[in-house]
C-alpha positions as CSV (number, residue, x, y, z in Angstrom):
1,M,0.0,0.0,0.0
2,I,2.8,2.4,0.9
3,L,4.7,1.6,-2.3
4,A,1.5,2.2,-4.4
5,T,1.0,5.6,-2.7
6,L,4.6,6.6,-3.4
7,F,4.4,5.5,-7.0
8,A,1.1,7.4,-7.5
9,A,2.8,10.6,-6.0
10,L,5.7,10.2,-8.4
11,L,3.4,9.9,-11.3
12,V,1.6,13.1,-10.3
13,Q,4.9,14.9,-10.0
14,E,6.1,13.6,-13.3
15,S,2.9,14.7,-15.0
16,D,3.4,18.2,-13.8
17,S,7.0,18.3,-14.9
18,H,7.6,20.1,-18.3
19,R,3.9,20.5,-18.8
20,V,3.0,23.0,-21.5
21,G,0.0,25.4,-21.6
22,F,-2.1,27.0,-19.0
23,Y,-3.0,25.1,-15.9
24,S,-3.7,25.4,-12.1
25,V,-1.5,23.5,-9.7
26,S,-0.8,23.0,-6.0
27,F,2.7,22.2,-4.6
28,K,4.0,20.2,-1.7
29,E,7.2,22.0,-0.9
30,T,7.9,25.5,0.4
31,H,11.0,27.5,-0.3
32,P,13.6,27.3,2.5
33,L,13.6,31.1,2.7
34,A,9.8,31.2,3.1
35,E,9.9,30.2,6.8
36,A,8.8,32.8,9.3
37,K,12.2,33.2,10.9
38,E,13.9,33.6,7.5
39,L,11.3,36.1,6.2
40,A,11.6,38.2,9.4
41,K,15.3,38.3,9.1
42,R,15.3,39.5,5.4
43,Q,12.5,42.0,5.8
44,G,13.6,43.4,9.2
45,W,10.4,42.2,11.0
46,K,10.4,41.1,14.6
47,L,9.3,37.4,14.7
48,D,7.0,38.0,17.6
49,E,5.2,40.7,15.7
50,V,4.8,38.5,12.6
51,R,3.3,35.8,14.8
52,K,1.0,38.3,16.4
53,K,-0.2,39.9,13.2
54,E,-0.4,36.7,11.1
55,P,-1.0,33.9,13.7
56,D,-1.9,31.4,10.9
57,F,1.3,31.8,8.9
58,E,3.4,29.1,10.5
59,K,0.4,26.8,10.3
60,R,0.0,27.3,6.5
61,K,-0.2,24.3,4.3
62,I,1.3,24.9,0.9
63,E,-0.7,22.1,-0.7
64,E,-3.9,24.1,0.1
65,E,-2.6,27.0,-2.0
66,T,-3.2,27.1,-5.8
67,F,-1.0,28.7,-8.5
68,Q,-1.8,29.6,-12.1
69,V,1.0,28.6,-14.6
70,V,1.4,29.6,-18.2
71,V,4.1,27.7,-20.2
72,P,4.5,28.8,-23.9
73,D,4.1,26.1,-26.6
74,G,7.7,26.5,-27.6
75,Y,9.0,25.1,-24.3
76,G,11.0,21.9,-24.3
77,R,13.1,20.4,-21.5
78,E,16.2,20.6,-23.6
79,K,16.1,24.5,-23.7
80,S,16.2,26.8,-20.7
81,F,13.3,29.2,-20.3
82,G,13.1,32.3,-18.0
83,L,10.5,32.6,-15.3
84,V,8.2,35.6,-14.3
85,V,6.4,35.4,-11.0
86,W,3.3,37.6,-11.0
87,I,1.9,39.2,-7.9
88,S,-1.6,40.5,-8.5
89,P,-3.5,43.0,-6.4
90,M,-6.5,40.8,-6.9
91,P,-7.4,37.3,-5.7
92,S,-6.6,35.5,-9.0
93,G,-3.1,34.6,-9.9
94,V,-3.8,34.4,-13.7
95,P,-1.3,36.7,-15.6
96,P,-3.0,39.4,-17.8
97,D,-3.9,38.0,-21.2
98,E,-2.1,40.9,-23.0
99,W,1.2,39.8,-21.5
100,L,1.1,36.2,-22.8
101,E,2.5,37.0,-26.3
102,P,5.4,39.1,-25.0
103,L,6.2,36.3,-22.5
104,A,6.1,33.6,-25.1
105,K,8.3,35.5,-27.6
106,R,10.9,35.8,-24.9
107,D,10.8,32.2,-23.7
108,L,9.4,33.1,-20.4
109,I,7.1,30.9,-18.2
110,A,4.7,32.8,-15.9
111,I,3.2,31.8,-12.6
112,G,1.0,33.6,-10.1
113,A,-0.4,32.5,-6.7
114,D,-4.1,32.7,-6.1
115,N,-5.3,34.4,-3.0
116,S,-2.2,36.6,-3.0
117,G,-3.9,39.9,-3.6
118,N,-3.8,43.1,-1.6
119,D,-6.1,41.7,1.1
120,R,-3.5,39.0,2.0
121,G,-0.8,39.7,4.5
122,T,2.6,40.7,3.1
123,V,4.3,37.7,4.8
124,F,2.1,35.3,2.8
125,R,2.6,37.2,-0.5
126,V,6.3,37.1,-0.1
127,A,6.4,33.5,0.9
128,L,4.1,32.4,-2.0
129,A,6.3,34.1,-4.6
130,L,9.4,32.3,-3.2
131,D,7.4,29.0,-3.2
132,A,6.6,29.6,-6.8
133,V,10.2,29.9,-7.8
134,H,11.2,26.9,-5.8
135,N,8.6,24.6,-7.3
136,V,8.8,25.7,-10.9
137,K,12.6,25.3,-10.9
138,A,12.1,21.7,-9.7
139,R,9.7,21.0,-12.7
140,Y,11.2,23.0,-15.6
141,T,14.5,23.8,-17.2
142,I,14.9,27.3,-15.9
143,D,17.6,29.8,-16.7
144,P,18.9,31.0,-13.3
145,K,19.9,34.4,-14.8
146,R,16.3,35.1,-15.9
147,I,14.1,34.7,-12.8
148,Y,12.0,37.8,-12.5
149,V,9.2,39.1,-10.3
150,T,6.5,41.6,-11.2
151,G,3.4,43.0,-9.6
152,F,0.9,45.8,-9.9
153,S,-0.2,48.4,-7.2
154,G,0.1,46.6,-3.9
155,G,1.5,43.7,-5.8
156,G,4.1,46.0,-7.3
157,R,5.2,47.0,-3.8
158,T,5.5,43.3,-2.8
159,A,7.4,42.6,-6.0
160,S,9.9,45.3,-5.2
161,R,10.5,43.8,-1.7
162,L,11.3,40.6,-3.4
163,G,13.4,42.0,-6.2
164,I,15.5,44.0,-3.8
165,S,15.6,41.7,-0.7
166,Y,16.2,38.5,-2.6
167,P,18.8,39.0,-5.3
168,D,19.9,35.4,-4.7
169,V,16.4,34.2,-5.8
170,F,15.3,36.9,-8.3
171,T,17.6,38.4,-10.9
172,G,15.3,41.3,-11.6
173,G,11.8,42.7,-11.3
174,I,9.2,45.0,-12.8
175,Y,7.5,47.1,-10.2
176,Q,4.2,48.5,-11.6
177,G,2.1,51.3,-10.1
178,G,3.8,50.9,-6.7
179,V,7.2,50.4,-5.2
180,D,8.7,50.0,-1.8
181,F,12.3,50.8,-0.7
182,Y,14.6,50.2,2.2
183,R,15.2,53.9,3.0
184,G,13.0,57.0,3.1
185,V,12.4,58.7,-0.2
186,P,11.8,62.4,-0.2
187,D,8.5,63.5,-1.6
188,P,9.2,65.9,-4.5
189,A,5.9,67.7,-3.8
190,D,6.7,68.4,-0.2
191,A,10.2,68.8,1.2
192,K,9.0,68.1,4.7
193,R,7.5,64.7,3.8
194,E,9.0,61.4,2.7
195,F,7.8,58.1,1.6
196,A,8.8,55.8,4.5
197,P,11.0,52.7,4.2
198,T,9.1,49.4,4.5
199,F,11.9,46.9,4.8
200,I,15.5,46.8,5.7
201,K,18.6,47.2,3.5
202,P,20.2,44.0,2.3
203,E,23.7,43.3,3.7
204,G,27.0,42.3,2.3
205,D,27.1,40.4,-0.9
206,L,23.3,40.7,-1.3
207,L,23.5,44.4,-1.3
208,K,26.3,44.4,-3.9
209,K,24.4,42.0,-6.0
210,V,21.2,43.9,-6.0
211,K,22.9,47.1,-6.9
212,T,25.2,45.9,-9.6
213,E,23.8,42.7,-11.1
214,S,20.0,42.7,-10.5
215,R,17.8,44.5,-13.1
216,H,15.0,46.7,-11.9
217,V,12.2,48.4,-13.9
218,I,9.9,50.9,-12.2
219,L,6.8,51.5,-14.2
220,A,3.9,54.0,-13.8
221,G,1.3,55.8,-15.8
222,E,1.7,59.5,-16.3
223,S,-1.6,60.0,-14.4
224,D,-1.1,57.3,-11.8
225,F,-1.6,58.5,-8.2
226,N,1.5,56.5,-7.4
227,R,3.6,58.1,-10.1
228,A,5.4,60.5,-7.7
229,P,6.7,57.9,-5.3
230,C,7.6,55.6,-8.2
231,K,9.7,58.2,-10.0
232,A,11.2,59.5,-6.8
233,T,12.2,56.0,-5.7
234,F,13.9,55.4,-9.1
235,E,15.9,58.6,-8.7
236,M,16.9,57.5,-5.1
237,M,18.0,54.2,-6.4
238,T,20.1,55.5,-9.3
239,K,21.4,58.9,-8.0
240,R,22.0,58.2,-4.3
241,E,22.1,54.4,-3.9
242,N,24.1,53.6,-7.0
243,F,21.8,51.0,-8.6
244,T,23.5,50.5,-12.0
245,R,20.8,48.5,-13.8
246,A,17.5,50.3,-13.0
247,T,15.1,51.7,-15.6
248,Y,12.1,54.0,-15.3
249,I,9.2,53.6,-17.8
250,E,6.3,56.1,-17.8
251,M,3.1,55.4,-19.8
252,P,1.8,58.7,-21.3
253,G,-1.7,59.7,-20.4
254,V,-2.3,56.5,-18.5
255,P,-3.8,56.2,-15.0
256,H,-3.3,53.5,-12.3
257,V,-3.2,50.4,-14.6
258,W,-0.7,47.7,-15.3
259,A,1.4,47.7,-18.5
260,D,-0.1,47.1,-21.9
261,A,1.5,44.5,-24.1
262,A,3.9,46.9,-25.8
263,T,5.0,48.5,-22.5
264,F,5.4,45.1,-20.8
265,A,7.5,43.9,-23.7
266,K,9.7,47.0,-23.3
267,A,10.1,46.3,-19.6
268,L,11.0,42.7,-20.2
269,D,13.6,43.8,-22.7
270,A,15.1,46.1,-20.1
271,L,15.5,43.1,-17.8
272,D,17.1,41.0,-20.4
273,A,19.3,43.8,-21.9
274,P,22.3,43.3,-19.5
275,L,22.5,39.7,-20.6
276,K,22.5,40.6,-24.3
277,D,25.2,43.3,-23.7
278,A,27.4,41.1,-21.5
279,K,30.9,40.6,-23.0
280,P,31.8,36.9,-23.5
281,K,34.3,35.5,-21.1
282,K,37.8,35.0,-22.5
């Protein structure tokens, strides 16, 4: 009986490996960095406060969470694809339809966790994004230099936490209509006001990596109510914090919405550009 159960589990895992198309899936493993203690350490949270605010987090069961996965038809296990983790502000983890073509053209798999919208605690959203990477890497041939995170609005803020705090997991990110940072950012409209920091500064090799190797795209509409903090954070990153691979994209006449297909394609190309420009090793 035990052998039969193990064999059935292996068959299920194999059926999910290298699967092409759009499908919903649940996983059995969490990322090692997605434990409460590790999350608190990276984000600068006090563990007791995490437990008080989110008492159910350490009881979470990853197998009860669902993820939406989109794998382009051109995928094959013999070729490495990139990965984009999507953090939606809404309950569904399905990536926007208009992004599917730009993703497919650039050999990128997409995954988004359900129930990871703005009404879910940040600790859950960060953990689920890490879990997504961990499990997709176990099932697909993923290029470790092209693992990206993106989100919109509150999801953009969460994505920026991940892109900046976890350069050992994500090699870049697109932060749309919202961005967080590890230090206060002056408000260009009010010299006495600043946009407060929301997590701590990475240390040592992580800080060096996120500033010189990671790629970051901050994206906002011209009429977005979050445009000012987005642009100000970009200027803080590039002018005062010496981020060397950051890009700012503004969508003319656009309010608080996520990127259209053309703009998303431009942002993806900005993430990939350092790879294309890299000099071959001698």
